[in-house]
C-alpha positions in Angstrom: 136.0 119.4 94.2 134.9 116.2 96.1 131.9 117.8 97.7 130.6 118.9 94.3 131.1 115.4 92.8 129.4 113.9 95.9 126.4 116.2 95.6 126.0 115.4 91.9 126.2 111.7 92.5 123.7 112.0 95.3 121.3 114.0 93.1 121.6 111.4 90.3 120.9 108.6 92.7 117.8 110.3 94.1 116.3 111.2 90.7 115.0 107.7 89.8 113.4 107.5 93.3 111.6 110.8 92.8 110.4 109.7 89.3 109.2 106.4 90.8 107.3 108.2 93.6 105.5 110.4 91.0 104.6 107.3 89.0 103.3 105.6 92.1 101.1 108.6 92.9 99.8 108.7 89.4 99.1 105.0 89.5 97.4 105.4 92.9 95.1 108.1 91.6 94.3 106.1 88.5 93.5 102.9 90.6 91.5 105.0 93.1 89.4 106.6 90.3 88.6 103.1 88.8 88.0 101.1 92.0 87.1 103.6 94.8 85.6 106.8 93.4 82.2 105.3 92.8 81.6 105.4 96.5 84.3 107.7 97.9 84.2 110.3 95.0 86.8 111.7 92.7 88.4 113.7 95.6 88.0 110.9 98.2 85.5 112.9 100.2 82.8 110.2 100.5 80.6 111.9 97.9 80.7 109.4 95.0 77.7 108.8 92.8 76.7 105.6 94.6 77.3 106.9 98.1 73.7 107.9 98.6 72.5 104.4 97.7 74.4 102.8 100.5 73.0 102.0 104.0 76.1 103.3 105.8 77.9 106.7 105.4 80.9 106.6 103.1 83.9 108.1 105.0 85.8 111.1 103.8 89.2 109.6 103.2 90.9 113.0 103.2 90.2 113.2 106.9 91.7 109.8 107.7 94.8 111.2 109.4 92.9 113.8 111.3 90.7 111.0 112.8 94.0 109.3 113.8 95.4 112.3 115.8 97.1 113.6 112.7 99.0 110.4 111.8 98.4 108.7 108.5 98.6 105.0 109.3 99.4 103.6 105.9 99.4 100.0 107.3 95.9 100.4 108.7 94.7 101.9 105.4 96.2 98.9 103.6 94.3 96.5 105.9 91.0 98.5 105.4 91.3 98.3 101.6 92.3 94.7 101.4 89.8 93.5 103.9 92.1 92.5 106.8 90.7 95.1 109.1 87.2 96.5 109.8 85.1 93.5 108.8 82.4 91.8 110.7 82.1 88.0 110.7 80.3 87.9 107.3 81.7 91.0 105.7 81.1 94.7 106.3 80.1 97.9 104.6 83.4 98.1 102.7 83.9 95.5 100.0 87.1 93.5 100.2 89.4 94.7 97.4 92.3 92.6 98.2 91.3 90.0 95.7 90.6 92.6 93.0 93.6 94.8 93.3 96.2 92.2 92.5 99.7 92.7 91.4 103.3 92.6 92.6 103.6 91.8 96.3 105.1 94.6 98.5 105.8 94.9 102.2 105.6 98.1 104.3 106.4 98.6 107.9 103.4 99.1 110.3 103.6 101.9 112.8 105.0 99.4 115.3 107.6 98.1 112.8 105.7 95.0 112.0 105.6 94.0 108.3 102.4 94.4 106.4 102.1 92.6 103.1 100.0 94.1 100.3 100.0 94.5 96.5 101.5 97.3 94.5 98.1 98.7 93.3 96.8 98.9 96.9 100.0 100.6 98.1 99.8 103.1 95.3 96.3 104.0 96.3 97.4 104.4 100.0 100.3 106.6 99.0 98.0 108.8 96.9 95.5 109.0 99.7 98.3 110.1 102.0 98.8 113.1 99.7 95.1 114.0 99.8 94.9 114.5 103.6 93.6 117.8 104.9 
């Protein structure tokens, strides 16, 4: 009887986390469509309506992991979105969205275990992009 009770308790404990994960992905897709799809396209493939107007190619974000030896580095993606990584001295081709995508602060672990601070909207976009990898 105890294994059955344990299994039910475990399932009930995991259900809110699963629901929260689904909400995070939905929020990530919504934020991406509002803030990123203009350049990166609805499917994150670099084919948004303004991509042709830019002087640099817009990357296909569905290939981010494949360009990183198959590893989706969420911490690096956070830094690219919020402007901590990939910028030249006076800015770069990617606008800094850190100041626009504000919200609750969250911290994730980098690939090396170091803490990376971001906002909930940016992290939701990163989590959604992780599901879009091919």
